[in-house]
N, C-alpha and C positions, 0 to 999 in steps of 0.2 A: 280342288279347283274352280272357281264360279270366273264362269267365258267371261274376258271384258273384263274382269279385275287386274289391279297391278300386283304382280309381286314382287313383296319387300327384304331386303338383307340389311342389316344394321350391324358391321363390328365397334364395337368402341377401346383405342387403342390406347392404354396408359403410359408415357413415353417414360416417366421415368421408375415405373417398372420395366418395362421393358430395355431400362438401362442409361440414360439420356440425364443428366445430373442436370437440378433444375436451375444453379448457374449459368449454367448451359444454352440451354434454354430460354433466359434472360437473356443475353451477351444478343447484339445487332449480329452474331453474327453465324447465324444457325436458316438454315432453308428447311423446306419440307417439301417434298414430293410426292405427288401422290401418282399412280397413273392406274386404270385399268385398259384389261383387252374385253371386247366383248362384240357378239355376232346373232346370225338367226339361221336353223336349220334353214336346210334349199327349200323346201317344199310350204316355208310357214314364216310371210314379213314378220316382222318387230322391232316394239320399241322400246329403250333404253333413255333410260337416266338416272346420271350421280349426281351423289351431297356432300361434299365433303366440309365440315363445321371442325372448325378450331378450336376448343374450350378452355373455360380458366375450369380449378383446381374443384369448382364449383358447379362445375356440367353447366353456364351459360358459355352461350355464342359470344367468341367475341371477332374472329372471319367467317368469311364460307366463297366456296364457291360450287358454282353447277354449273352444270353441260348436261344437252335440249339436245343431241345430235339430231340430224335428219333419221327416217326413219328406215330401217332396212323393207326395202319392195319381197312379194313371192316371189322365188322362183329369179332370182336379180344373182345373188353372189352369197358363196360356204364363209369367205374370208374372214377372220375377227378385225378388228378394228381399234386401234388407241384412245383414249381421252385422256390426257396428265395433264397437269399443274404446278404448278411448285411456285409455296406462298416464301413471303423472303417482308423484311422488314414490319415482319403484327408486332410488337413490340414485349414486357411484358407476359411471365404471370401464364402461358400456354398451359398445358400436361396433359387433356387430350386430344387425340384426333377422332371425330363418329364419321366411318366410313360407308355412307349409302348406298347403294342400288335399289332399281326401278326399274323392271319390267316386263312388255304385258304383250301378246299376242296377235296380230292385224286384224286377224279371220275370227278372232270369238271362240275357238275350237275350247272345247271340254278339254283340259287336261294343263298339261304341263307345256306349254309352246313358244311360251314367251322369249326373251332372252338370253341369249346363252351366255355366261363370264367368266373371264379370268385370269391367274396370274395377277392379282389382284396387287397392289405392296402404296406402302408409305416408308418412304425411306428419311433421312434425317442428315442430313450435308456441313460439315464444316467449310465458309466462305472463308479462304487464305488471306488474309489482307495484306 
């Protein structure tokens, strides 16, 4: 890893392939809940970013959520922090969720010392009216 550069990971979730039928996705009763846990090594701070985009069948962006929490400083904490968001009322035509994580360390060390990420999730909920 080149010092000071962002590490990037993208996962593309096909909601229909995962078992959510298109008619339900197009109804106004669906919520898409996304969450991610992140943190730093004790001896090196980190910067973390999350971008989640809801895409149509052609993978064009319909709506997005971005988070840029405050960095974790060196020697301050070992625990994980959570970022989460609930998409509602996004209209018809959603097919994919693009889940994009970015991380880097605050010390520009050579190697993999950036943000640690775990327990990433995409959940589809049906709101009962």
